[in-house]
N, C-alpha and C positions, 0 to 999 in steps of 0.2 A: 824257379823259372830261369835262373842263371844258367843252369845246365842245358836248358833248351836253346838258349842263345849260343852257347858253345857248340852244341851239336849242329845247329843251323849254319854256324860259321864254317865248320868242317865240310858240310855239304857244299856250301858256296865255293870254298877253296877247291874242292874236287871238280866242280863244274867249270871253274875258271881254268884249271889245269887241262881239262878235256878240250877246252877251246884253243889252248895254246900248244898242246902236244898231240898232233894228229896221229903220230905213230902209236900212241897208247891211249887214244881217245876212248875206246871201248872199256879199257880198264878203269879209267877215271870216272866214266859215267856209271859203271857198276859200283864203284866206291861211293859215289854221290847217292845212288839209290839206297845203299846200306845205311848211310847217315840219315837219309830221309825217313827210312823205316824206324830208325832209332828215335828220331824226333816224334814220330807218330806214337810210338810206344811210350815215350816220356809224357806226352800230352794225355794219353789214356790213363797212365798211372796217376797223374796229377788229379784228373777228374774222379777216378775211383777213390782216392784218398779224401778229396773234398766231399764226395757223396757219403762216405763212411762217417766222417766227422759230423756232417749235417744230420744224418740219421741218428747218431748217438745223442745229439743235442735235442732233437725232437722227442726222443724217448724219455729224456731226463726230466 
């Protein structure tokens, strides 16, 4: 989950830059959206892994 914290930090940094850099606001918001998607992918991966381990334990 440390990776998720790092990803969310990058997303926040991009959103902060968007607020401060009006000339490149659209760019920074697009970057933030990419980081947000990475976070969602990381969460989905984590749950898939947890469910796979749980399924193996119930079969054993």
